[in-house]
C-alpha positions as CSV (number, residue, x, y, z in Angstrom):
1,M,7.3,27.4,-50.9
2,R,8.5,27.9,-47.3
3,H,6.1,27.3,-44.4
4,W,6.4,29.0,-41.0
5,N,6.4,26.5,-38.1
6,D,6.7,27.9,-34.6
7,R,6.8,24.6,-32.7
8,S,7.8,26.1,-29.3
9,H,4.2,26.6,-28.2
10,V,1.0,24.6,-27.9
11,A,-1.9,26.2,-29.8
12,W,-5.5,25.3,-29.6
13,D,-8.4,26.3,-31.9
14,I,-12.1,25.5,-31.7
15,E,-14.8,26.1,-34.2
16,T,-18.5,26.1,-33.2
17,T,-21.9,26.6,-34.7
18,G,-22.5,29.5,-32.2
19,F,-22.3,30.4,-28.5
20,G,-25.9,29.6,-27.5
21,W,-27.0,26.5,-25.6
22,S,-27.7,24.7,-28.9
23,G,-24.3,25.5,-30.3
24,E,-22.1,22.5,-31.2
25,I,-18.3,22.0,-31.5
26,T,-17.5,21.2,-35.1
27,V,-13.7,21.1,-35.1
28,C,-11.0,21.1,-32.4
29,G,-7.3,21.5,-33.4
30,F,-4.1,21.2,-31.4
31,W,-0.6,22.1,-32.4
32,Y,2.0,20.5,-30.1
33,R,5.5,21.6,-29.3
34,D,7.1,18.5,-30.7
35,G,5.9,19.4,-34.2
36,H,2.7,17.5,-34.8
37,A,-0.9,18.6,-35.0
38,T,-4.1,16.8,-34.2
39,L,-7.4,17.7,-35.8
40,L,-10.7,16.3,-34.3
41,M,-13.7,16.8,-36.6
42,N,-17.4,16.5,-35.7
43,A,-18.5,15.2,-39.1
44,G,-22.1,14.7,-38.0
45,P,-24.2,13.4,-40.9
46,H,-21.4,14.1,-43.4
47,T,-18.7,11.9,-44.8
48,V,-15.1,12.9,-44.4
49,D,-12.1,11.1,-46.0
50,A,-9.7,11.3,-43.1
51,D,-6.8,9.8,-45.1
52,T,-7.1,12.4,-47.9
53,L,-7.5,15.2,-45.3
54,T,-4.5,14.0,-43.3
55,D,-2.3,13.8,-46.4
56,G,-3.3,17.2,-47.7
57,L,-2.8,19.0,-44.3
58,S,0.5,17.3,-43.7
59,E,1.8,18.2,-47.1
60,T,0.6,21.8,-46.9
61,S,1.8,22.5,-43.3
62,G,5.0,20.4,-43.4
63,A,4.0,18.9,-40.0
64,D,3.0,15.5,-38.8
65,V,-0.8,15.9,-38.9
66,R,-3.3,13.4,-37.3
67,V,-7.0,13.6,-38.1
68,R,-9.7,11.9,-36.2
69,V,-13.2,12.1,-37.6
70,C,-15.9,11.8,-35.0
71,D,-19.6,10.9,-35.5
72,D,-20.9,13.6,-33.1
73,E,-19.9,16.2,-30.6
74,A,-19.7,13.7,-27.7
75,A,-17.1,11.6,-29.6
76,L,-14.8,14.6,-29.7
77,S,-13.7,14.0,-26.1
């Protein structure tokens, strides 16, 4: 399977629980020009296996993926 990788741009994606004052950032993702991606996840009360997620995303995308699991929204920064 061939994966499309345009690594000439920086892309940023953000997922939220909504746009109101009570909305929270749940995931931020960055794709960098040099061919690696960083995913910051607000796991909140949930458990996330960062190593398994990192391996799966790296294998699927063909990129060097780094995953950082944060305990809350404040830890995303």
